[in-house]
N, C-alpha and C positions, 0 to 999 in steps of 0.2 A: 902682271895685271896693271902696272902703272901706266898712265898716259905719258908718253915721252914727248918733250918739246924740243924743237931745233934751237940752237943757240940764237939764231936770228929769226924773227917772225917772217916766214915766207908763206903763211896761210896753210901750212901742212902740219897735221898732228898725227902721231902714231901711238897705237896701244902696244904695250910691251908683249901682250899675248897675241897681237896681230900686227907685227911690225911691218908686214908687207902690204897692209891695207890702210893707207893714210886717209885722213879726213881733211877736206879742203876748206880753207877759210875764205869767205867772200868779202872781207872787210879791209882790203888792202888800202883803200883810199881814205880810210878814217884816220883821224889823228890819234885817237885813243879808242881801243875796243877790247872787249872781253870775249874769250872763247869758252864755251861750255859745251862739252860733248859727253854723251853717255854711251857706255858699252855694256852689253850683257854677255858675260863670258860663259863658256862651258868648261867642263872638266878637261876636255881635250886641250883647250887653250891653256889652262893652268899647267897641264902636264908638259907643255912645250918648254916652260920655264922652271917648273918644280917637279921633276920626275920622281922625287921621293915623297910627294904629297900623299899622306894617308889619313884615315880617320875623318874624311869629309862626308857630308850628308846632302842628299838632294832636298832636305827639308829646310834649308836656309830661307828665311823670308826675305823678300825684296828689301834691300836697304841701300843707303847712299854712303859711299866712303869718298872723302876728298882725297884725290890722288895727285894733286899738283906738285907736292914736294915729298912724296914717299917712294920708297923702292918697292919692287915686286914682293920681296920677302916681308917687308913691313905690312903690306896690305893683306897678304895671305895670312900672316901672323895674327892680324886683327880679326880676320874672318874665321879662323880655325876655332876659337873658343865658342863661337855661335853655331858650330856644326856638330852633329852627333851621329855620323855614320858609324855603325857598329864595327869596332876594330877586328872582331873575329871574322868579318867577311873579307878582310884583306883590302887590297887596293880598290879604290872607287872605279866603277866601270866608266870608260871614256865616253860612252854614248849618253850618259845622264847629264842633263843641263843643270848648271849651277845658277840659280836666279839671283846672282849677285850683281847689283847695279853699281857701276863706278862712274861718278861724275867728276869731270875735270874742268876747273875754271882757272883761267890765267888772263891777266890784263897786260896788253902791250902798248907801249907808247912809241910812236915812230912816224915815219913818212913826213917829217917836218924838216925845215931847213936848219933847225937847231935841235939836234938829238938830245933827249933827256939823259943825263948821266946815270949809268947803272941800268938803263932800260934795255929791252931786247927789241931792236928795230931792224929794218931791212938794210940800213946803211946810211951814210951821209948823203945829203942832197947833192946832186951833180947832174950835168947834162948828158954828154955822150957816154960817160962811164955808166950812168944809170940806165941808158937805153941798152947798152950791151949786156948789162946785168939782167935786165928784164928779158932779153932774148934768151939768155942762158936759163933763166928761171922757166920761161915758157917751154924750152926744149926739155928741161928736166921734168916739168909737169906732164908733157906728152908721154915721156918714157914711163913716168909713174902711173899715168892713166892707163897705159898699155898693160903694165904689170898688174894694175888693179883689175882690169878686165879679165886678164888670165886667171887671177886669183878668184874672181867672181865665178868664172866658168867652172873652175875646179870645185869651188864651194857648191855650185849648183849641182854638179855631178854627185858630190858627196851627199847633198840633201836629197837628191833623187834616190840614191842608194839607201839612205836612211829611211826615206818614205816607203821604199819597196820593202825594207825590213820591217817597218812599222805595220804595213798592210799585212805582211805575212804573219806577224805576231797577232794582229787583230783577228785574222782568219782563224788562227789556231785557238785564240781565246774564244772566238765565236763558236768554234766547233766544241771546245771544252764546255762552254756554257750550255750549248745545245744538249750535249751528253749529260751534263749535270741536271738540266731541266727535265730530260727524259727520265733520268734516274729518280728525280724528285717526284715526277708524275707516277712512276711505278711504285715508289714508296707510298705516295698518297693513295694509290689504288689498293695496295696491301693494307694500309691503315683503315681505309673504308671497309674493305672486306672483313678485316678483323673486328672493326666496330659493329658491322652488321651481324657477324657471328656472336659477338658479345651481347648485342641486343636480343637476338633470337634466344640465346642461352638465358638471358634475364627474363624474357617473356615466358620461357618454359618453366623457369624456377618460380615465377609469379603464379603461373597456372597450377603448378604442383602445390604451392603454398595455399592457393585458394581452395583446391580440392581437399587438402589436409584440414583447413579451417572448417569447410562444410562438413567433413567427416566428424571432426571434433564436435561441431554444433549438433549434428545428428546424434552422436553418442551421448552428449549432455542432455538432449531432449529425452532420449530413451531412459537415461538414468533418472531424470526428473519424473518421468511418467511411472517408472518402476517404483521410485520412492513414494510417489503419490498413492499408487496402488497398495503398497505395503502399509502406508499410514492408514488408508481406509480400512484395510483388513485388520490392522491393529485396533483401530477404533471400534470396528464391529465386534471384534473379539472381546474387547473391554466391556462393551455394552452388554454382550451376552453374559459375560461373567458377572457383571453388576446385577443383571436381571436374575441370574441364577442365585446369586447371593441373597438378593431381595426375596426371592421366592422361598429359599431355604429359611431365611429369617422369619418370614411370615408363617411358614409351616411350623417352625419351632415355637413361635409365639402361640400359635393355635394349639399346638400340642401341650405347651405349658399351661395355657388357659384351660384346656380340657382337663388336664390333670388336677389343676386347682379346683375346678368345679366338682370333679369326682371326689376330691379330698374333702371339699366342703360338704358334699352330699353324705359322704361317709360319716363325717363328724356329726352332721345333723341326725343321721340315723342312730348313731351311737348315743347322742344326747337324748333322743326320743326313747331309745331303749332303756337308757338309765332312768329317765323320768318314769317310764312305765314300770320299771322294776321298783323304783322308789315308791311309786303310788301303790303298787301291789304290796310292798312291805308295809307301807303305812296302813293300808287297808287291813292287812293281816294283824298288825298290831292293834288296830282299832277293834277288830273283831275279838281279839284276845282280851282286850280290856273289857269288853262288854261281857 
């Protein structure tokens, strides 16, 4: 995954994962220039260099790794701790894209009559030699452009195949979603039917409860009416008993009164008789005396 640079700046850069697809630099006439190129790699690209790569995840967030002086192993090693593909799933599928952004920046000093020591430049200034070198570079560039076109055609075919596979999967997913939707609708209908039945059952229970309440109220009213009648009968009975008692009491009192009167009359008669007897005795005594 490292961006590889040629020993001399010829305006071409290659990614280690895509060595046959160079990127062209258009700054050959500048004294000093900086190259910054970004590559977004896929798992397939990684597997070209690291066939033993496992434990990767498509969930890696886009990030930037400086690759100007790192090896492929270094960069992959940096990326792996940030990946969490479940190891139980085995090797990462090659069709999943790894959204890992690698940005390469390198500065070249060159194309001057006095090359800078230690710099990477096209070569020393010269007339005819430089023209011949430029012809060779142009020829090499044409060959590389041809290779690049072939690689692009190949990639386009692969992309078409991937697109076809993607459409097929989308159709399958659409079909599955449609079936799932249909299943959900059926489940919804069943739930609605069940809810309807439950509502009817509840209404029936409420109606039965209402009838029971009315029956209970009716029974309570009848009991109250019966209790009222019993109370009235009891009151009437008590009144009659009281009247009878009163009547008996009065009769008894009259009887007692009558007896008393008779007793008094008798006593009076006895007293009168005694007086009469006494008078007679007195009269007799008086007569005897005379």
